[in-house]
Residue frames as a rotation matrix with the C-alpha (Angstrom) as fourth column:
MET 1
0.313 0.021 0.950 125.84
0.479 -0.867 -0.139 66.36
0.820 0.498 -0.281 49.78
MET 2
0.960 0.079 0.267 126.11
-0.185 -0.537 0.823 67.42
0.208 -0.840 -0.501 53.43
ARG 3
0.644 -0.763 0.057 129.37
0.500 0.476 0.724 65.51
-0.580 -0.437 0.688 53.82
THR 4
0.083 -0.586 0.806 130.87
0.954 -0.188 -0.235 67.22
0.289 0.788 0.543 50.73
SER 5
0.587 0.211 0.782 129.92
0.104 -0.977 0.186 70.67
0.803 -0.028 -0.595 52.09
VAL 6
0.966 -0.246 0.075 131.50
-0.098 -0.083 0.992 69.95
-0.237 -0.966 -0.105 55.46
LEU 7
0.357 -0.876 0.325 134.67
0.816 0.461 0.349 68.67
-0.455 0.140 0.879 53.77
TRP 8
0.185 -0.226 0.956 134.80
0.745 -0.603 -0.286 71.74
0.641 0.765 0.057 51.52
VAL 9
0.831 0.166 0.531 134.40
-0.175 -0.828 0.533 74.12
0.528 -0.536 -0.659 54.50
ALA 10
0.826 -0.563 0.030 137.11
0.179 0.312 0.933 72.27
-0.534 -0.766 0.358 56.46
THR 11
0.160 -0.782 0.603 139.51
0.981 0.192 -0.012 72.43
-0.106 0.594 0.798 53.49
LEU 12
0.355 0.051 0.933 138.80
0.419 -0.901 -0.111 76.13
0.835 0.431 -0.341 52.93
SER 13
0.977 0.030 0.211 139.34
-0.172 -0.469 0.866 76.88
0.125 -0.883 -0.453 56.62
SER 14
0.559 -0.824 0.088 142.70
0.576 0.463 0.673 75.09
-0.596 -0.326 0.734 56.57
VAL 15
0.037 -0.530 0.847 143.84
0.947 -0.252 -0.198 76.98
0.318 0.810 0.493 53.47
LEU 16
0.557 0.229 0.799 142.74
0.092 -0.972 0.214 80.34
0.826 -0.046 -0.563 54.90
GLY 17
0.974 -0.221 -0.047 144.39
0.046 -0.008 0.999 79.50
-0.221 -0.975 0.002 58.20
LEU 18
0.216 -0.943 0.253 147.71
0.870 0.304 0.388 78.85
-0.443 0.136 0.886 56.45
ALA 19
0.096 -0.136 0.986 147.33
0.762 -0.627 -0.160 81.95
0.640 0.767 0.044 54.30
SER 20
0.865 0.294 0.407 146.91
0.005 -0.815 0.579 84.10
0.503 -0.498 -0.706 57.38
CYS 21
0.633 -0.730 -0.259 150.28
0.571 0.214 0.793 82.97
-0.523 -0.649 0.552 58.76
GLY 22
0.790 -0.385 -0.476 152.97
-0.512 -0.842 -0.168 85.53
-0.336 0.376 -0.863 57.96
LEU 23
0.774 -0.622 0.117 155.92
0.579 0.621 -0.527 84.60
0.256 0.476 0.841 55.81
GLY 24
0.074 -0.832 0.550 159.40
0.095 -0.544 -0.834 85.69
0.993 0.114 0.039 56.80
ASP 25
-0.216 -0.229 -0.949 160.84
0.931 0.244 -0.271 86.52
0.293 -0.942 0.161 60.17
ALA 26
0.561 0.524 -0.641 160.19
0.753 -0.645 0.132 89.47
-0.344 -0.556 -0.756 62.48
SER 27
-0.316 -0.760 -0.568 163.16
0.374 -0.650 0.662 91.43
-0.872 -0.003 0.489 61.10
GLU 28
-0.845 0.071 0.530 161.27
0.513 -0.168 0.842 91.77
0.148 0.983 0.106 57.81
ASP 29
0.170 0.971 -0.166 158.25
0.978 -0.145 0.148 93.26
0.120 -0.187 -0.975 59.58
LEU 30
-0.437 -0.339 0.833 158.24
0.404 -0.902 -0.155 97.01
0.804 0.269 0.531 58.89
ASP 31
0.323 0.678 0.660 155.86
-0.358 -0.558 0.749 97.48
0.876 -0.478 0.062 61.80
ALA 32
0.353 -0.247 -0.902 157.97
0.731 0.675 0.101 95.64
0.584 -0.695 0.419 64.40
VAL 33
0.680 -0.023 0.732 158.16
-0.335 -0.899 0.283 98.11
0.652 -0.438 -0.619 67.30
VAL 34
-0.122 -0.825 -0.552 161.33
0.503 0.429 -0.751 98.05
0.856 -0.369 0.362 69.38
CYS 35
-0.712 -0.118 -0.692 160.52
0.677 -0.375 -0.633 100.90
-0.185 -0.919 0.347 71.77
GLN 36
-0.104 0.719 0.687 157.58
0.477 -0.570 0.669 103.24
0.873 0.398 -0.284 72.35
THR 37
-0.577 -0.075 -0.813 157.20
0.793 -0.289 -0.537 106.09
-0.195 -0.954 0.226 74.83
SER 38
0.450 0.820 0.353 154.63
0.837 -0.525 0.153 108.85
0.311 0.227 -0.923 75.37
ILE 39
-0.716 -0.693 -0.083 155.49
0.690 -0.685 -0.234 112.54
0.105 -0.225 0.969 75.62
ALA 40
0.464 0.771 -0.437 153.86
0.777 -0.591 -0.219 115.82
-0.427 -0.238 -0.873 76.66
ILE 41
-0.301 -0.492 0.817 154.31
0.843 -0.537 -0.013 119.08
0.446 0.685 0.577 74.73
THR 42
0.570 0.433 -0.698 154.45
0.653 -0.754 0.066 122.66
-0.498 -0.494 -0.713 76.06
GLY 43
-0.531 -0.802 0.273 155.51
0.818 -0.401 0.412 125.81
-0.221 0.442 0.869 74.27
THR 44
-0.072 0.430 -0.900 154.62
0.083 -0.897 -0.435 129.10
-0.994 -0.106 0.029 72.63
PHE 45
0.153 0.214 0.965 153.39
0.980 0.092 -0.176 130.39
-0.127 0.972 -0.196 69.30
THR 46
-0.435 -0.291 -0.852 154.65
0.148 -0.957 0.251 133.64
-0.888 -0.017 0.459 67.75
PRO 47
0.593 0.756 0.279 152.18
0.410 0.015 -0.912 134.84
-0.693 0.655 -0.301 65.10
GLY 48
-0.444 -0.754 0.484 153.68
0.783 -0.063 0.619 135.54
-0.436 0.654 0.619 61.68
THR 49
-0.743 0.111 -0.660 153.17
-0.308 -0.932 0.190 138.41
-0.594 0.345 0.727 59.27
LYS 50
0.195 0.889 0.413 149.84
0.283 0.353 -0.892 138.36
-0.939 0.291 -0.183 57.50
PRO 51
-0.567 -0.410 0.714 150.02
0.771 0.042 0.636 138.34
-0.291 0.911 0.292 53.67
ALA 52
-0.964 0.126 -0.233 148.82
-0.188 -0.946 0.266 141.31
-0.187 0.300 0.935 51.59
ASP 53
-0.526 0.812 -0.253 145.61
-0.306 0.097 0.947 139.48
0.794 0.576 0.197 50.61
PHE 54
-0.833 0.223 -0.507 144.65
0.546 0.482 -0.685 138.83
0.091 -0.847 -0.523 54.25
PRO 55
0.048 0.944 0.325 140.98
0.723 -0.258 0.641 139.79
0.690 0.204 -0.695 54.83
THR 56
-0.674 -0.256 0.693 140.42
-0.153 -0.870 -0.469 143.14
0.723 -0.422 0.547 56.54
GLU 57
0.327 0.817 0.475 137.37
-0.784 -0.047 0.619 141.87
0.529 -0.575 0.625 58.38
PRO 58
-0.209 -0.453 0.867 137.95
-0.902 0.432 0.009 139.49
-0.378 -0.780 -0.499 61.29
LEU 59
-0.748 -0.105 -0.656 138.31
-0.389 0.870 0.304 135.80
0.538 0.482 -0.691 60.58
ASP 60
0.450 0.833 -0.321 135.61
-0.276 0.472 0.837 133.40
0.849 -0.288 0.442 61.63
PRO 61
0.198 -0.409 0.891 136.35
-0.975 -0.174 0.137 132.90
0.099 -0.896 -0.433 65.34
ASN 62
0.717 0.106 0.688 136.30
-0.294 0.942 0.161 129.15
-0.632 -0.318 0.707 64.73
SER 63
0.917 -0.385 -0.108 138.96
0.013 0.300 -0.954 129.24
0.399 0.873 0.280 62.01
CYS 64
0.598 -0.792 -0.124 142.60
0.560 0.302 0.772 128.30
-0.573 -0.531 0.624 62.52
TRP 65
0.889 -0.451 0.073 145.41
-0.250 -0.615 -0.748 130.68
0.383 0.647 -0.659 61.52
PRO 66
0.855 -0.511 -0.090 148.67
0.448 0.639 0.625 128.73
-0.262 -0.575 0.775 62.10
VAL 67
0.529 -0.687 0.498 151.11
0.430 -0.290 -0.855 131.09
0.732 0.666 0.142 60.36
GLY 68
0.649 -0.413 0.640 154.07
-0.702 -0.648 0.295 131.86
0.293 -0.640 -0.710 62.61
LYS 69
-0.391 -0.871 -0.298 156.70
-0.536 0.479 -0.696 130.11
0.748 -0.113 -0.654 64.72
TRP 70
0.833 0.545 -0.093 155.72
-0.300 0.588 0.751 127.04
0.464 -0.598 0.653 66.72
SER 71
-0.268 -0.962 0.048 158.32
-0.469 0.087 -0.879 126.50
0.842 -0.258 -0.475 69.46
PHE 72
0.699 0.589 0.406 157.98
-0.651 0.290 0.701 123.81
0.296 -0.754 0.586 72.12
THR 73
-0.569 -0.798 0.196 159.71
-0.804 0.490 -0.337 121.30
0.173 -0.350 -0.921 74.36
VAL 74
0.390 0.660 -0.642 158.78
-0.409 0.749 0.522 117.71
0.825 0.059 0.562 75.11
THR 75
-0.411 -0.454 0.790 158.97
-0.910 0.251 -0.329 115.64
-0.049 -0.855 -0.516 78.27
LYS 76
-0.688 0.124 -0.715 158.61
-0.081 0.966 0.245 111.90
0.721 0.227 -0.654 78.63
THR 77
-0.132 0.741 0.659 155.37
-0.933 -0.317 0.169 110.99
0.334 -0.593 0.733 80.42
ASP 78
0.869 0.419 0.261 155.75
-0.486 0.821 0.300 107.24
-0.088 -0.388 0.918 80.87
ASN 79
-0.089 -0.865 0.494 158.26
-0.444 0.478 0.758 104.48
-0.891 -0.152 -0.427 81.15
PRO 80
-0.208 -0.018 -0.978 159.09
-0.978 0.020 0.208 103.25
0.016 1.000 -0.022 77.66
GLU 81
0.644 0.392 0.657 157.78
-0.328 0.917 -0.225 99.92
-0.691 -0.071 0.719 76.45
GLY 82
0.877 -0.348 -0.332 160.48
-0.228 0.309 -0.923 97.86
0.424 0.885 0.192 74.77
ALA 83
0.476 -0.792 -0.382 164.06
0.775 0.583 -0.242 96.78
0.415 -0.181 0.892 75.01
PRO 84
0.714 -0.175 -0.678 166.01
0.451 -0.627 0.636 98.90
-0.536 -0.759 -0.368 77.54
LYS 85
-0.355 -0.933 0.054 169.00
0.623 -0.193 0.758 99.40
-0.697 0.303 0.650 75.20
GLU 86
-0.483 0.224 0.846 166.90
0.791 -0.302 0.532 100.73
0.375 0.926 -0.032 72.33
CYS 87
0.630 0.776 0.005 164.74
0.680 -0.554 0.480 102.88
0.375 -0.299 -0.877 74.63
ALA 88
0.384 -0.578 -0.720 167.83
0.573 -0.463 0.677 104.40
-0.724 -0.672 0.154 76.24
ALA 89
-0.587 -0.666 0.460 168.95
0.752 -0.238 0.615 105.52
-0.300 0.707 0.640 72.77
VAL 90
0.267 0.751 0.604 165.89
0.842 -0.487 0.233 107.77
0.469 0.447 -0.762 72.37
THR 91
-0.639 -0.492 -0.591 166.96
0.695 -0.699 -0.169 111.39
-0.330 -0.519 0.789 72.86
PHE 92
0.527 0.845 0.086 165.11
0.831 -0.492 -0.260 114.68
-0.178 0.209 -0.962 72.65
GLU 93
-0.219 -0.494 0.841 166.03
0.580 -0.759 -0.295 118.06
0.784 0.424 0.453 71.20
SER 94
-0.807 -0.074 -0.585 166.21
0.547 -0.469 -0.694 120.88
-0.223 -0.880 0.419 73.75
LYS 95
-0.214 0.775 -0.595 163.57
-0.280 -0.632 -0.723 122.67
-0.936 0.012 0.352 71.66
TYR 96
-0.395 0.215 0.893 161.48
0.838 0.483 0.254 121.92
-0.377 0.849 -0.370 68.58
ASP 97
-0.306 0.225 -0.925 161.00
-0.186 -0.967 -0.174 124.94
-0.934 0.118 0.338 66.29
PHE 98
-0.308 0.313 0.899 158.74
0.901 0.399 0.170 124.98
-0.305 0.862 -0.405 63.24
ASP 99
-0.731 0.124 -0.671 158.01
-0.245 -0.965 0.089 127.89
-0.637 0.229 0.736 60.91
VAL 100
-0.206 0.754 0.624 154.61
0.832 0.470 -0.293 127.92
-0.514 0.459 -0.724 59.20
VAL 101
-0.722 0.060 -0.690 153.89
-0.343 -0.897 0.280 130.17
-0.601 0.439 0.668 56.21
ARG 102
0.250 0.822 0.511 150.88
0.390 0.398 -0.831 130.14
-0.886 0.407 -0.221 53.94
VAL 103
-0.604 -0.571 -0.556 151.85
-0.340 -0.446 0.828 130.30
-0.720 0.689 0.075 50.29
ALA 104
0.741 0.670 0.036 150.33
-0.199 0.271 -0.942 130.04
-0.641 0.691 0.334 46.84
VAL 105
-0.325 -0.845 0.425 152.27
0.236 0.363 0.901 128.36
-0.916 0.393 0.082 44.04
ASP 106
0.046 0.255 -0.966 152.26
-0.834 -0.523 -0.178 129.86
-0.550 0.813 0.188 40.55
PRO 107
0.679 0.303 0.669 151.24
-0.037 0.924 -0.382 126.98
-0.734 0.234 0.638 38.23
VAL 108
0.939 -0.342 0.027 153.68
0.027 -0.003 -1.000 128.09
0.342 0.940 0.007 35.51
THR 109
0.219 -0.930 0.295 156.79
-0.545 -0.368 -0.754 129.31
0.809 0.005 -0.587 37.33
LYS 110
0.346 0.028 -0.938 156.26
0.570 0.788 0.233 127.21
0.745 -0.615 0.257 40.50
ALA 111
-0.679 -0.565 0.469 157.23
0.026 -0.657 -0.754 130.31
0.734 -0.500 0.460 42.49
GLU 112
-0.065 0.617 -0.784 155.80
0.952 0.274 0.137 130.53
0.299 -0.738 -0.605 46.01
THR 113
-0.624 -0.053 0.780 154.27
-0.066 -0.991 -0.119 133.77
0.779 -0.126 0.615 47.28
PRO 114
-0.935 0.325 -0.140 152.59
0.176 0.083 -0.981 134.50
-0.308 -0.942 -0.135 50.62
SER 115
-0.611 0.791 -0.024 148.83
-0.348 -0.242 0.906 134.16
0.711 0.562 0.423 50.26
TYR 116
-0.432 0.575 0.695 145.82
-0.857 -0.021 -0.515 133.93
-0.282 -0.818 0.502 52.55
ASP 117
0.612 0.790 -0.048 144.24
-0.743 0.553 -0.378 131.29
-0.272 0.267 0.924 50.30
GLY 118
-0.027 -0.716 -0.697 147.39
-0.803 0.431 -0.412 129.18
0.596 0.549 -0.587 49.84
PHE 119
0.699 0.154 -0.699 148.58
0.182 0.906 0.382 126.09
0.692 -0.394 0.605 51.65
ASP 120
0.843 -0.394 0.367 150.53
-0.498 -0.311 0.810 125.82
-0.205 -0.865 -0.458 54.88
LYS 121
0.479 -0.796 -0.371 154.24
0.006 0.425 -0.905 125.21
0.878 0.431 0.208 54.28
VAL 122
0.970 -0.112 0.217 155.98
-0.215 0.035 0.976 123.89
-0.117 -0.993 0.010 57.39
THR 123
0.295 -0.941 -0.166 159.77
-0.216 0.103 -0.971 124.08
0.931 0.322 -0.173 57.88
TYR 124
0.868 -0.119 -0.482 161.48
0.482 0.434 0.761 122.27
0.118 -0.893 0.434 60.74
LEU 125
0.733 -0.554 0.394 163.95
-0.418 -0.825 -0.381 124.93
0.536 0.114 -0.837 61.86
THR 126
0.644 -0.491 0.586 165.73
-0.548 0.239 0.802 122.80
-0.534 -0.838 -0.115 64.47
ALA 127
-0.410 -0.737 0.538 167.07
0.002 0.589 0.808 120.43
-0.912 0.332 -0.240 61.78
PRO 128
0.126 0.570 -0.812 166.02
-0.746 -0.486 -0.456 121.66
-0.654 0.663 0.364 58.31
THR 129
-0.409 -0.335 -0.848 167.50
-0.865 0.438 0.244 118.64
0.289 0.834 -0.469 56.48
ALA 130
-0.790 0.161 0.591 165.62
-0.235 0.811 -0.535 116.05
-0.566 -0.562 -0.603 58.58
ASN 131
-0.783 0.610 -0.123 162.94
0.150 0.377 0.914 113.95
0.604 0.697 -0.387 56.93
THR 132
-0.834 0.545 -0.091 159.60
-0.070 -0.267 -0.961 115.25
-0.548 -0.795 0.261 58.16
ARG 133
-0.520 0.803 0.291 155.88
0.562 0.066 0.824 115.12
0.643 0.592 -0.486 57.44
SER 134
-0.908 0.213 -0.361 153.43
0.189 -0.561 -0.806 117.66
-0.374 -0.800 0.469 58.77
LYS 135
-0.354 0.863 0.360 149.81
0.563 -0.111 0.819 118.67
0.747 0.493 -0.447 58.74
ILE 136
-0.964 0.178 -0.199 147.90
0.059 -0.584 -0.810 121.42
-0.260 -0.792 0.552 60.50
SER 137
-0.461 0.875 0.147 144.14
0.533 0.140 0.835 121.36
0.710 0.463 -0.531 60.79
GLN 138
-0.275 0.487 0.829 141.41
-0.572 -0.776 0.266 123.32
0.773 -0.401 0.492 62.50
GLY 139
-0.870 -0.100 -0.482 140.82
0.293 0.683 -0.670 122.24
0.396 -0.724 -0.565 66.07
GLY 140
0.180 0.980 -0.081 137.62
0.778 -0.091 0.622 124.26
0.602 -0.175 -0.779 66.67
SER 141
0.843 0.259 -0.471 137.10
0.506 -0.681 0.530 127.59
-0.183 -0.685 -0.705 68.46
GLY 142
0.869 -0.493 -0.041 140.03
-0.466 -0.788 -0.401 129.08
0.166 0.368 -0.915 66.56
SER 143
0.320 -0.789 0.524 142.53
-0.492 0.335 0.804 126.51
-0.810 -0.515 -0.281 67.72
CYS 144
0.402 -0.315 -0.860 144.93
-0.826 0.281 -0.489 124.70
0.395 0.907 -0.147 65.40
ALA 145
0.712 -0.180 0.679 145.99
-0.272 0.820 0.503 121.08
-0.648 -0.543 0.535 65.75
GLY 146
0.242 -0.723 -0.647 149.39
-0.965 -0.113 -0.235 120.11
0.096 0.682 -0.725 64.40
ILE 147
0.885 -0.190 0.424 150.85
0.109 0.972 0.208 116.76
-0.452 -0.138 0.881 63.48
PHE 148
0.468 -0.825 -0.317 154.62
-0.870 -0.367 -0.328 116.91
0.154 0.429 -0.890 63.03
GLU 149
0.945 -0.229 0.233 156.50
0.178 0.959 0.220 113.69
-0.274 -0.167 0.947 62.31
ILE 150
0.417 -0.892 -0.176 160.29
-0.909 -0.408 -0.088 113.77
0.007 0.197 -0.980 62.49
PHE 151
0.980 -0.126 -0.151 162.31
0.100 0.980 -0.173 110.76
0.169 0.154 0.973 61.32
THR 152
0.428 -0.904 0.025 165.84
-0.209 -0.071 0.975 109.97
-0.880 -0.422 -0.219 62.47
ALA 153
-0.103 -0.570 -0.815 168.52
-0.926 -0.244 0.287 109.69
-0.362 0.785 -0.503 59.77
ASP 154
-0.960 -0.272 0.066 168.14
-0.237 0.916 0.323 105.89
-0.148 0.294 -0.944 59.61
GLY 155
-0.434 0.873 -0.220 164.34
-0.634 -0.123 0.764 106.21
0.640 0.471 0.607 59.48
LYS 156
-0.489 0.195 -0.850 163.86
0.388 0.921 -0.012 103.80
0.781 -0.336 -0.526 62.38
THR 157
-0.541 0.312 -0.781 162.68
0.768 -0.195 -0.610 106.29
-0.343 -0.930 -0.135 65.01
ILE 158
-0.293 0.559 0.776 159.68
0.494 -0.606 0.623 108.58
0.819 0.565 -0.099 64.54
TYR 159
-0.875 0.135 -0.465 158.92
0.327 -0.543 -0.773 111.53
-0.357 -0.829 0.431 66.79
ASN 160
-0.382 0.848 0.368 155.15
0.674 -0.017 0.738 111.88
0.632 0.530 -0.565 66.35
LEU 161
-0.883 -0.098 -0.459 154.35
0.403 -0.661 -0.633 115.31
-0.241 -0.744 0.623 67.85
HIS 162
-0.161 0.924 0.348 150.80
0.821 -0.070 0.566 116.68
0.547 0.377 -0.747 68.27
PRO 163
-0.878 -0.138 -0.458 150.90
0.394 -0.750 -0.531 120.30
-0.270 -0.646 0.713 69.49
ALA 164
0.132 0.940 0.315 147.65
0.960 -0.201 0.196 122.25
0.248 0.277 -0.929 69.75
LEU 165
-0.831 -0.433 0.348 147.61
0.401 -0.901 -0.165 126.05
0.386 0.002 0.923 69.43
ASN 166
0.132 0.818 -0.561 145.40
0.942 -0.279 -0.186 128.11
-0.309 -0.504 -0.807 71.74
PRO 167
-0.153 -0.229 0.961 144.94
0.748 -0.663 -0.039 131.39
0.646 0.713 0.273 69.80
LEU 168
0.812 0.508 0.287 143.78
0.195 -0.700 0.687 133.33
0.550 -0.502 -0.668 72.87
THR 169
0.857 -0.515 0.023 147.03
-0.137 -0.184 0.973 132.77
-0.497 -0.837 -0.229 74.78
ASN 170
0.581 -0.632 -0.512 149.42
-0.682 -0.035 -0.730 131.82
0.444 0.774 -0.452 71.92
THR 171
-0.146 -0.590 0.794 150.39
-0.849 0.487 0.206 128.73
-0.508 -0.644 -0.572 73.89
LEU 172
0.011 0.055 -0.998 151.06
-0.688 0.725 0.032 125.23
0.726 0.686 0.046 72.63
THR 173
-0.229 -0.059 0.972 150.15
-0.797 0.585 -0.152 122.11
-0.559 -0.809 -0.181 74.57
GLY 174
0.479 0.464 -0.745 149.73
-0.814 0.552 -0.179 118.56
0.328 0.693 0.642 73.45
ASN 175
0.384 -0.328 0.863 151.11
-0.413 0.775 0.478 115.07
-0.826 -0.541 0.162 73.43
GLY 176
0.448 -0.250 -0.859 152.75
-0.838 0.219 -0.500 112.56
0.313 0.943 -0.112 71.20
GLU 177
0.832 -0.237 0.502 154.94
-0.057 0.863 0.502 109.53
-0.552 -0.446 0.704 71.13
VAL 178
0.008 -0.863 -0.505 158.36
-0.995 -0.058 0.083 108.39
-0.101 0.501 -0.859 70.07
VAL 179
0.814 0.306 0.494 158.42
-0.250 0.952 -0.178 105.00
-0.525 0.021 0.851 68.38
THR 180
-0.256 -0.912 -0.320 161.50
-0.892 0.095 0.442 103.04
-0.373 0.399 -0.838 67.32
TYR 181
0.837 0.545 -0.045 161.09
-0.493 0.717 -0.492 100.26
-0.236 0.434 0.869 64.76
GLU 182
0.303 -0.719 0.626 163.35
0.280 0.695 0.663 97.47
-0.911 -0.026 0.412 63.56
ALA 183
-0.175 -0.300 0.938 163.20
0.967 0.125 0.221 98.74
-0.183 0.946 0.268 59.97
ASN 184
-0.962 -0.211 -0.171 163.34
0.156 -0.945 0.286 102.10
-0.222 0.248 0.943 58.19
GLN 185
-0.127 0.992 -0.026 159.86
0.765 0.082 -0.639 103.70
-0.631 -0.101 -0.769 58.20
TRP 186
-0.198 0.013 -0.980 160.62
-0.263 -0.964 0.041 106.76
-0.944 0.266 0.194 56.01
LYS 187
-0.051 0.240 0.969 158.91
0.916 0.398 -0.051 106.75
-0.398 0.885 -0.240 52.64
PRO 188
-0.872 -0.321 -0.370 159.72
0.180 -0.913 0.367 109.84
-0.455 0.254 0.853 50.52
PRO 189
0.084 0.943 -0.321 156.69
-0.151 -0.306 -0.940 111.72
-0.985 0.128 0.117 49.19
THR 190
-0.449 -0.189 0.873 155.73
0.749 0.453 0.484 110.90
-0.487 0.871 -0.062 45.63
């Protein structure tokens, strides 16, 4: 009985070991990183117009109000990791501009109207047709934390930008990274 158990465990280990080996070559690996570099973010925030349903009493001092124009520049903070040719191809815009509005969507007409209780709609003004993903969340003490992902036309390079809004000074600071992959990383929203 003991010998059968040991044989069974050895067989199972061999099968699992083979199963854990990847099939295909590295060019099929969607996560194969070619180049990665870190960046720092600095910029300014210009508050937008408040919608008609905006509360007359002050907001909770810990709440985030991101509506307005987020405008910032990036600088490389490290030497890129990866192939020199691919890393040399990474370029930066002179400025990154995003417009944030809070809108509500009419369930019947699908029309968008400014609303305090709506959702944040982010538009990348620097290149409005670029594939992007974005999210803004509360950072605490009234600050807002943004995540803006910009994909190159071929989808292989992602600018992953993380600006943070200081509401007392209307300044943006933060960090991020630029990562180039072997394969297209853009997946359209469903």
